[in-house]
N, C-alpha and C positions, 0 to 999 in steps of 0.2 A: 504493499499499500504506499501510496505517495506521502511523503512528510516535509514539513518545511519550517523554519522558524516563523514566530509570530502568528498573528490570526490569518487563515487562510481566505481569499476573496470569496464573495457569496456568489457561488455559481449554482445554486439552487433552481428548479426550475421556476420560471417566472421572474427571476432576478434579472437586473440591468446586464445585458451581454448573453442573455440566453433567448431562445425562443420557445413557443409552445409546443406541446408534444405533436400534436398533429402536423404543423407546419415542418417539424424536424423530419416526421417519417415520411411526408409526401416530397420534401425537398434533398432529402440525401443523396449525396453524389460521392461516388469514388474520386479521389484527388490523387492521380499518380505523381504529380511534381509537388514536393513538398520542400519547405526550407524553415530555418529558424526564424522567430523563436518556437520552439513547442510548447505544450502546453505548462503553464506554469502549475504550482503546488496546489493551488484550490481547484484548478481545472482538472488536474490528474486525479485527484481524490475524487471529484464528482464520476469521472469516467471508470475510474476503479469500481467505485460503488455501484454504477450502473450494471457493471458486468455480474455483480453479485445479485441482481434482481432478475436473472435469466429463469426461464421456465427450467424446472428442476424436479422431475418424478421422484417422489419419496424424499425429497430434501435430503439427497445424498451428497450435494455440492461436489460433484465429480470434476472438478477442474483446479488448475492453479496457474499462475501466470509469472513470468520472468519479465523484469522492466531492463531493457537495454539501452544505456544512453552514453553519451560522451565517449571516452576511450574503450569503452565496452563494445562500441560498434566495429571498431577495427578488430578486436578481439574475435567478434562474431564473422567477420569478413575473412579472417585467417582460417577460421574453422571451417567456413564453406569452401575455401581453398583445398584445405587438407582432404576433406571429404571428396570433394570432385577429383581430386588426384588419385584416390583410391579407385575410383571407377574409371577415370580416363587419365593414365599417366602421360599420354601425349599432349595434354594442354599446353598451348603457349604461353610464354610470359604474358603476352598482351591480353589472353584469355583470362588468365588467373587475375591481372589488374582489373579488368571489368568485373569480374565476380567480386573482388574486395570492394570495389565502389558500389556495389549493389546496397550493402548496409549501411552506406552515408547518405541514401536518398531521403532520409527524415531525421530531425534531430534525436527523435525518440522510437523505439520498437517495443511493443509489448508481445512476448511469445505466448500464444494460448495452448494450454497443455490439457487434454483430456486425462484426467487420473480416475480411473475406474475403481467402482466400489463393489464388494459384492454384495447381491441383493436379489433373492428369489423372483422378484416380479419387476425388475429394471434390467432388460438386457444391454449389453455394451453400447449398440448402436443408439439407444435413447440417450445414454449418459455422453456420447460423442455429440449427439445433436444439443444437448444442453450446453456443452462446451461452445458449440457454434453459435447458439442463441447469445451466449455471453459475449462472444466476438461481435456479433452484431450489434448488441447493446452499447457498448462501447463506440461503434462506429456512429450510431445515432445520437449518442451523448455528445462526441466530438463536434458532429455537425450542429447538434443545438447549441454549443458554446462558441460557434464561429471558427471552428478549426477544420483542417482538412485530414482527412484518413483515408487509408488504403489497406484492404486485406489482402495479403499475397501468401501464396503457397509455392509451388515449385518442387523442384525434385529435393531440394535441401530440406524440405519439411518431413521428408520421408526416408532421410539417409541414415541407417545406423550410426555412422560417425559423428552426426550431428546430435542425433538422440543422446549418444553418450556424452557427448560435450557439455549438453545441458542437465546431465545428471538423471535421466528419465529412468524410471522404473521399468519392469518387463511389461507391465499392461499399460503404459501411458503412451501417449502418442501427440505429436504436434498436430493441432488442428488449423493453426495458421499464425502469420506474424502480422500484426496490425501496426501500420507505420503511422504515426503522428506528427502534425507539425502545421506550419502556415501554408496556404495554397500559394504556390507560385505560378505567376501567370493567370490566365483567364480559365475560368472553371468550364468543364464541359457543359454543353448543353444538353439537357434532360429531354429524351424523347417522351411524348404523352402517350401514356398506355391506356388503353379501353379494357377496364375489367371484364367486359363481355367476352373478349377474345380469350379469356382464361378462366371464367367462372360460369358455372352452369347449373341450374336447378336438377336435382336427382328426381325423376318422375315417381310419383306415388303408386 
């Protein structure tokens, strides 16, 4: 959980600097280009708290999160390179440098980890979905606070070397990397979707 000295800024819903829940849900957009500053202590605390409100069958809390920021981003880049070299030792230096740069695309990254709990009525897939819901809650909270966010996965999310580097247990898995920061450049234009294209009544 985020921490910081002094009183945290008021980032609660309805406060200055936030939008209402429906505006956030209908306007959320992925932001692939992010820059500093990242979330401040109060904003990060709100984003983390939003994750903990994810749908969660039997209240198992089947997730945990790692915050990567500052020089830890470079450490993550080196981990990605080491993992990739295990699978593709022929990688060129230029390819390795590009991979290292991927972890610097945002000032802060949150690693979302599904951490399964034994329960007779809650299969692993439901626990994975709960971790995914936690990630989505963070995206929505970031947008409501005026921040940019991007949920990334890719091969590094599934590589055994990366899992070991993060200290994951045998039943744990990386659901994604949530990149957070200030939107750089113009935000993508959202395409207006028609719910009728995706929703239909099931006939009686």
